[in-house]
N, C-alpha and C positions, 0 to 999 in steps of 0.2 A: 504494500500500500504506500501511497505517496506521503512523505513527511511534509507537514505544513510549512516548514522553514526551508524546503528544498524544491522550489517550483521547477528547477531545471530538469528534473526527472520526467516531467510530463511531455517532453518534446515528441518522443516516439508515439506515445498514446494519442497525442493531439493529431499527429500526422495521419494516424490510422483511424481517427474518428472514434476512439474508445473512451474518451472522457465524457463523464456525465455533465449536464448543463452547468451546474455551479462550478465544477472544476474547469470546464472549458472557458467560462467567462473569466475565472481567476487567472488562468494561464494566458489568455489573450491580453489581459491587462499587464501581466508580467512581460509578455513578448514585446510589447510596445517600447519597453525600456531596456531590454536585454539583447545586446548585439550578438552574444555567443549563441543564445537560443535561436535567434532569428537566422543566423548563418547555418546552424545545425539543422533547422527545420527545412531550409532550402535543399540541403543534401539528402534529407530523409524523404522529401516528397516524391522523388523519382522512385525510390524503393517502395514507398507506399503504393504508388500507381502500379508497380510491377506485381505486388502482392494482391492488389485489388483485381488484377486481370486473371488470377488463378481461380478456376472454377471449383465448385464444391466437390468433395470426394464422396462417392456413393458407398458409404459404410453404414452398418447398422447404427442406430442412434445410441444404443447402450455401449457401443464400442468407441464412440467419439470421446476424446479427452476433454476435460473442462478447459474453457478458454483461459489463457494465461492472464495474470494480473498485468495491468498497464505498465507497472514498473519493470516487470520481467521483459515485456516486449521492448521497452525502451533500452534496457541493458543489452538485449540481443542486437538491436539495430545499431546501438552505439559501438558494440564490438565489431560488427560488420564494417561500419564506417572507418573505425580505427585500422582494421585490416586493409581496407582499400587505400587509406592514406599511407600506411607502411609500404604497400606495394608500389604506389606512385613514387614514394621517396626512394625505394630501392631501385626503381627504374632510372630515376634522376641520378643517383649515385653511380649506377652502371654506365650511364652515358658519360658522366664526368670522368669515370675511370678509363673509359675508352679513349676520351680526349687526351688524358694523361699518357696512356699507352702510345697514342699516335705521336704526341710531343716527345715522349721518351724515345720512340723509334727514330724520330727525326734527329734528336740529340745524339742518339747512338750512332746514326749514320755519320753525322758530323765528326764524332769522336773517332770513328773508324777511319774516315778520310784523313783526319789529323794524324792518326797513328801511322797510316801509310806514308804520309809526308815525313814523319819523323824517321821512318826506316829508310828513307831515300838517302843516298850519299850526301855528305856535308856540302852545302851550297847548292843543293838540287831539290826541287819540290817533287811530289809524287807524280804529277802529270808529266813533267819533263822526263822523269826516270822511266815511266811507261813508254813514252815516245822513243827514248834511246834504246829500249829493249825491242820495240816492235817495228821501228822505222828502218829504212835503208841507211847504213852508216858509211860515212866518208871521213877520213882523218888526214891531218897534215900538220906540219910544223914549219916555222920560218927560221932559217939560220941567222938572218940578220937581226930580227927582233927577239928571237928566243920564244916567241909565243907558240903554243901548241893548242890544237882544238879538234873536236869531232862534231860533225854535223849529222843529224838524223833527218830524213825526209820521208814523208808519208803522203801519198796522193789522196786528195779529197775531191768531192764533187765541185767545190768552188776553187780548187787550185792545189796548193801544197801546204801541208802543215810541216813546220821546220823547227827543230830543236838544236841547241848549241851548247856544248861543254867547252869552256875556255880556261886555260891555265898558263902560268908563267907570264902574266901580263902585269906591268907595273902601273901605278896611278900617281896622282889623280888624273883620270881621263874620262871623256864622254865618248862612247863608241856606238857603232851600229853594225848590224849584220845585213848585208845586201845580197840579193840573188841577181846574178848577171845572166840575162837571157842570151840565147844564141844569136840574137840580133844586136848584142852589145849594150842594150839598155839595162840600167841598174834599177832594181825594185827593193825598197827598204823592207826588211822582214821584221826587225825588232831593234830597239835601242836600249842602252843602259849606262850607268855611271860606274866607273871603277874607283874604289876607295884609294886613299893615299898609299896604303900598304899593298894594294893589288891583290891578285889571286895566285895561289900556288908558289909564293916566294917566301923566303925566310921572314918571319914576323907577320905573315898574312893570317888573318883569322880563318879563312876558308881555302881549301886546296884548289878549288876550281869554281868558276861561275857556271850556272846552268840557267838558260833562258829559252823561251820558245815564242814563236810567232807564226805568221803565215804570209803567203804570197799568192797572187792570182795566177802566177805561172804554174803550169803543170810540170812534173819532174822531167819529162822529156824535152821541155822547152828551156831548161836551165843548163848553162854551161859550167858555171862555177859559183862559189860563194866567197865573199870577201868580208873580213872584219876591218872596218875603217874607223878612223878617229873623226868625230863630228867637228866641223869647223875647218881643220886642216885638210881633211880628206886623205890622210896618210893611211896606206894599207898595211895593217899589222900581220895579216894572215890570209892566204888564199887556199881554198879547199876546192879541188876539182870535183865536179858533179858527174 
């Protein structure tokens, strides 16, 4: 039975139309000032309509159980609503967890790529290291400058992807790698700055420089590669293609 000082328990009974007239009027007066009961009533109305659509069961009268007390009905309906809310909360948490997994997967990918870069030789990133493994390699050294280098070339639909490993070069300098076509025209592939201590020399922080770039020329259209200083245009190394 409903306790006089607990009008909230009448929500389910009111939704099902089980309250007697005095209790119904008392609850409606309470409902006008209670937001939580008003909100719960909205959630219970759909369930009440569903129960109202269930037809009677053709059992003998003496086998029919006594109708439950309104408070019992309310407790049952509240339990069902709490279960629904927990289910919705669980789905929300699952969706959030899936987002975290996706973000974690993206972060894991970035970490893996970073690890690949760390495993590359000093002065060489993972992408250039892969190109040096997969591309066609050409090496040369210059007796006058002492510079040594290896060029990797890989054909692409847009032209050629080109990688360079360079060592025994002193700085400070600004240099560029150019691809010279069979028509004699030079096409800049990539440029870089050489630090004061250079690459691959005593006191150098790194044994070699590794950079990559591209050119619109296809491999069969390239006659040679040249490492040139920017400004002076001095050729430090020539690598035949």
